[in-house]
Every structure is written in structure tokens, then in C-alpha cells.
C-alpha positions as CSV (number, residue, x, y, z in Angstrom):
1,M,98.0,91.0,80.0
2,P,96.9,92.3,83.7
3,S,96.9,89.8,86.3
4,A,94.0,91.3,88.4
5,C,91.7,94.2,87.8
6,F,89.7,95.8,90.7
7,I,86.3,96.8,89.6
8,D,84.7,100.0,91.1
9,T,81.3,99.9,92.3
10,S,80.1,102.4,89.6
11,V,80.8,99.9,87.0
12,F,78.1,97.5,88.3
13,L,75.9,100.3,88.8
14,Y,76.0,101.4,85.3
15,A,75.7,97.8,84.0
16,K,72.1,97.8,85.5
17,D,71.2,101.3,84.7
18,P,68.9,101.5,81.7
19,R,69.0,105.4,81.7
20,V,72.5,105.4,80.3
21,P,72.5,102.9,77.5
22,T,76.0,103.6,76.3
23,K,77.7,103.3,79.6
24,R,75.5,100.3,80.5
25,A,76.8,98.4,77.2
26,R,80.4,99.2,77.9
27,S,80.3,98.3,81.6
28,R,78.6,94.9,80.7
29,K,81.3,94.3,78.1
30,W,84.1,95.0,80.6
31,L,82.4,92.9,83.2
32,E,81.9,90.0,80.7
33,L,85.5,90.0,79.4
34,L,87.2,90.3,83.1
35,A,84.9,87.5,84.3
36,A,85.9,85.3,81.3
37,R,89.7,85.9,81.9
38,Q,89.2,85.5,85.5
39,L,90.8,88.8,86.3
40,A,87.7,90.6,88.1
41,V,88.3,91.5,91.7
42,I,86.2,93.3,94.3
43,S,85.8,93.4,97.9
44,P,82.8,93.1,100.4
45,Q,82.8,96.9,100.4
46,V,81.7,96.8,96.6
47,L,78.8,94.7,97.4
48,N,77.8,97.1,100.1
49,E,78.0,100.0,98.0
50,F,76.1,98.4,95.2
51,A,73.2,97.2,97.3
52,H,73.0,100.8,99.2
53,N,73.0,102.7,95.8
54,I,70.5,100.3,94.0
55,L,68.1,100.6,97.2
56,R,68.5,104.4,97.0
57,K,68.6,105.1,93.2
58,F,66.2,102.5,92.1
59,P,63.5,101.9,94.7
60,G,61.3,99.7,92.4
61,V,63.9,97.1,92.4
62,A,62.7,94.0,94.3
63,H,64.8,92.5,96.9
64,D,65.1,89.1,95.0
65,E,66.4,90.9,92.0
66,L,69.0,92.7,94.1
67,R,69.9,89.5,96.0
68,D,70.5,87.6,92.6
69,S,72.8,90.6,91.4
70,L,74.6,90.3,94.4
71,E,75.1,86.5,94.2
72,L,76.5,87.1,90.6
73,M,79.1,89.4,92.2
74,V,80.3,87.1,94.8
75,P,82.6,85.2,92.7
76,F,84.7,88.2,92.3
77,C,84.8,89.0,95.7
78,R,88.5,87.9,96.4
79,A,90.0,90.9,98.1
80,P,89.4,91.1,101.9
81,V,89.0,94.1,104.0
82,T,91.2,93.9,106.9
83,E,92.5,96.4,109.5
84,R,95.7,96.8,107.3
85,T,93.6,97.9,104.5
86,A,91.8,100.4,106.8
87,L,95.0,101.9,108.0
88,Q,96.5,102.2,104.4
89,A,93.2,103.8,103.1
90,L,94.0,106.5,105.6
91,A,97.5,107.0,104.1
92,I,96.2,106.9,100.6
93,H,93.5,109.4,101.6
94,R,96.0,111.8,102.9
95,R,98.7,111.5,99.9
96,F,96.4,111.3,97.1
97,G,93.2,113.3,98.2
98,L,90.9,110.7,97.4
99,S,87.5,110.3,99.6
100,F,88.3,107.8,102.2
101,Y,85.9,105.3,100.9
102,D,87.6,105.3,97.5
103,S,90.9,105.1,99.3
104,A,89.7,102.0,101.2
105,L,88.8,100.4,97.7
106,V,92.3,101.4,96.4
107,A,94.0,100.1,99.7
108,T,92.2,96.6,99.2
109,A,92.9,96.6,95.5
110,V,96.6,97.3,96.2
111,A,96.8,94.7,98.9
112,F,95.4,92.1,96.8
113,G,98.1,92.9,94.2
114,C,95.7,94.3,91.4
115,D,97.4,96.1,88.4
116,I,94.3,97.7,87.3
117,F,91.5,99.6,89.0
118,L,88.5,100.3,86.7
119,S,87.0,103.5,87.6
120,E,85.6,106.7,86.1
121,D,85.9,108.4,89.3
122,L,89.9,108.4,89.8
123,G,91.6,109.8,87.0
124,H,92.2,107.9,83.9
125,N,95.8,106.4,83.5
126,Q,96.9,107.8,86.9
127,R,99.2,105.5,88.7
128,L,99.0,104.6,92.5
129,G,102.0,102.7,93.0
130,D,102.0,99.9,90.7
131,M,98.3,100.1,89.8
132,R,97.0,102.2,87.1
133,I,93.5,103.6,87.1
134,I,91.7,103.1,83.9
135,D,88.3,104.7,83.0
136,P,86.1,101.9,81.4
137,F,84.4,104.8,79.3
138,R,87.4,105.9,77.6
139,V,89.1,102.6,76.8
140,D,87.3,99.5,74.9
141,P,88.0,96.7,77.0
142,S,89.0,94.2,74.0
143,D,91.8,96.7,72.9
144,Y,92.9,97.2,76.4
145,L,93.3,93.6,77.4
146,Q,95.1,92.6,74.2
147,Q,97.6,95.4,74.4
148,N,98.4,95.0,78.1
């Protein structure tokens, strides 16, 4: 079983988006199982990206509702962003060609020791060092978490 799973911002966004019911259900299933097994990890950057995207894409969302969502995510916020992760992000950006902000998330996940990075944006089953990218919409969380 994995020891820690970094969750990309998009997974949280899909969990709130009623326009994509299949991805919404799958995201929620991943989040529930990872939370129950205490495997979920994010950084403050995920909180910031989530808030930014909710405000931009869903202007009707009340600030209280957004705050409540952020507060539910706070217990997962265990991976700090440091000056080291910023420098590592630049190296990851150069080596793998990821956007700088994706590279910053990856650097934070690697520094924390995550063995899974849950994202649909980074290439399913790609390995970045000891960490594997898993597309949450290609793999059922129950099956994956039991096998690994």
C-alpha cells in the first residue's frame, strides 16, 4: 500500500463540479478512501489554486461555502512549500518539461516522500523518481489501493 498520496488541485475541483458527474463521483471516491486511510497529502499551493479556480469558474459560490471547502482540505495540508522546493521545482520543470506550477507541486510531493501523485494532467503511470503519477480517472481507487 502507498505511504502517501499527493492530490493535484484538479481532483478537488472535479469533486465540486456538478457539470462532470462521472469525474465528480470518481474524485470523491478517491478523496474519501485516501482520507480514510490517512494517505492524503497536499500543500498550501493546492489550497490557493483551489480557491482561485472556484472563484473564477464558479462565481456564484458563496465565500462561506468556499471557506468550508478549504477548511475540509486543511487536514491534508501536510507538505510544506519551502525555498528548497522552489529550487527543486525549477529543476523538475527543466528536466521533465512540466509547467512551473505543476513542477512546484511535484517538488513538494517528492520532498514529503509521496509515492503517488494523483493527477490527470501529468501522464498516467509516469515515474518521477520514486513517485508514480496516477490518473484518478483511469484507475478505480479501491482496486489500486488494494493492489499497491
